[in-house]
Structure formats: C-alpha cells, structure tokens
N, C-alpha and C positions, 0 to 999 in steps of 0.2 A: 843540422840534420842528424838523426839518430840511426845508429846501426845496431840491429838486434841479432842475437845469436840464435834465437829460436823463433819459430813461426807464431807461437802463442803470444809472446810479448809483442810482436809486431801487430797482430790482429787487435789486441787490447788497445794499443796506442792509436791505431787507425780508427777504431770505433770511438774512442774518446774524442778525437779531433773532429770526426764527422757529425757526432751527435751533440757536441758541446755548443754549437752555434744556435742562435735563436732562429726558429723557422720563419720564413718570409710571410706566410699566412697561417697564423695559429688556428686551432680548431674553432675557436669562437668568432673568428673574423667574419664569416658569412652572416651570422646573427647580428653582429654589431653593424655591419654594412647595411643590412636590411633595416635595422632600427634607425640608422642615420638617414637613409633615403626616405623612409616614411615620415620622419620628423621634418625634414626639409620640404617634402611635398605637402605636408599638412599646413605648414606655416608660410610657405612661399607665396601663396595666393593673396594678394591685397585686394580689398574691396572698397567701394565707396557706398556709404549709407547716407541717404537723404531722408530727413524727417519731414513730417507734415508742416511744421512751422518754418521750413526752409533751411534749417541747420544741416550742414554737410560734414560728415566725418570721412576723410580720405585716408587711404593707406592703412586700413584697419583689417583685422582678421576676425571673422565670425567664429566665436568659440562655441556658442550653444544657441540653439534656436528651437522654440516650441510655440504652442498656440498663444501663449501669453507674453513671453519675453524673447528678446534677441540680445544676447550678450556679445559685445564686441571687445577686442583688445586693441588698444592704441599703443603708441610708444610710451605713453605715460601710465598705463595700467588698464584694467578691465572696467567696462561700463555696461551695466544692464539697462536695456531700453524696453519700455512697454511696446509690444508688437503693434498696438493700435496707433502709436505715434510714428512708426516707420512707414514712409511713403514708398521709397524705392531702394533696392540694393543692386548696385552695378547697372543702373538705368532701367531695371525691370520693376514695374509697379507691383506691389504685393496685393493679394486679395484681402478681404475683410478679416480672414482668420489669421493673417500674418505668416502663414506657412507656405502657401503656393503662390506662384505668380498669377496675377489677374489675367483673364482672357478677354 
C-alpha cells in the first residue's frame, strides 16, 4: 500500500491503476461480434442437394446460385453444378430455370 503526501500524486497513481487494465469490451467488440454472428449464421445451414441422375450431396452449403450454376461447398471443397442437373434442394424441386422452386 502506498501513502502519498499530496493529493496530486495520489490522483495520478489512482488513474494509472484504473486505466491500466484492459477493458472488458473494447470499442471494436460489437463489430467483431456482429461479424462472427453473420459468419456462423451464413454457414450453419446445411442443405441436401439431389441431382437428376440420383446423386445426393448431404450436409453442404450453397455458396452461389444463379440461372446457370449452383455452387455447393462440401467438407472436401467447392463444387459447381449445372442448374439443369439439380433436381431438388432440401426436398424442394427446382423449376426449369434452376432459381425458383417449381409450383
């Protein structure tokens, strides 16, 4: 314990002790937390993709989808598939364009 003879030295020592510790939530923590939540939410959804020939890809993430291709990510890497060869995604039959579910 320190004993100070004047108030100024006491205030300086107290300020040094209270501001020297790492803050519990730094200023950038909300941004990092949001990025982590979006990353987990974007990759947590696993899908099942069934092709016209009967091939099934389970536990995949759909990375990109347009009128011509559907790119999936498996645990082994990414795989682009022609949309015309994809029959169903998560049990929902695709339309001829490959973008929207068939009605």
